[in-house]
N, C-alpha and C positions, 0 to 999 in steps of 0.2 A: 504494500500500500504506500502511495506516495506521501511525502510530508504534507503537501497541501491538502490532500484528502483527509489525513489525520487531523490537521489543524481545524478544518471545518467540522469534523466529526466531534472533536473533544473540546474545542475552545469554549462553547457555551457552558459545558459542564464544569470546566476548570474555573471559569470566571465565577460561576455560581458558588462552587465549593470554596474557592479562595476568599470571596467576600463574606460568605457566611461564617467561615472559620475565623477570619479576622475579627468579625463582630463578636463572636462567642468566646474567643481566647485571647483577648487583648493582653499584652504583656508576656505572652508565652513566646519562647524562642522560635525564630523562623523555621529552623529545621524540624522542630516538633510539629508546627502547623503544617509544614509541607508533607510530613509523614501522615498526618491525619487526613489531609486532602487526598493523598494517594490511596490510603486505606478505604476512604469513602468511595472514590472512583472505582477502585478494584471491586469493592463489594457490590456496587451498582452494576458493573459490567458482568460480574458473576451471576447476578440475578437475571440479567437479560441474555447474556451470552458470555463465553469465556474471552477475556482480554489477553492477547498474546504478550509475552514478556517484553518483546521488542517495543510494543506500544506503550507499556508501562514506563520504559526508559524515556521514550519520547514525550510522554505526558509529564514526567518529572521535569524535563527541560522546559516544557510549556508552562508549568506551574511557576518555575523560576522567572520566566519571561513576563508572565502576567503580573506577578508580584512586583517585579522590577518596574514595569510600566506604571502600576498603581502607586508605587512608592514615589517615583519621579513626578507623577502628576499631582501629588499631594493628597490623594485620596486615602492613602495609608501613611502612618507615621511610624518610625522605628522607635519602639519603647523597650523592647526586650533586650536583656543584657546577657 
């Protein structure tokens, strides 16, 4: 599956997961929130269909990108230490 196809497939899910987790876990370290997001996305994918491990790695990168964009835009602020 191409990167662009994966982007369109997972971007809405990643944005939703990241923003919900940020609201629920303020002050939690970013790596912990990233793992929570991955766990949620994998659980949802398992319920619908199995997510290949290659997709998990790409979704992890997509989470980093979304968080970076939201941090730079000022929607998220860094408070975790």
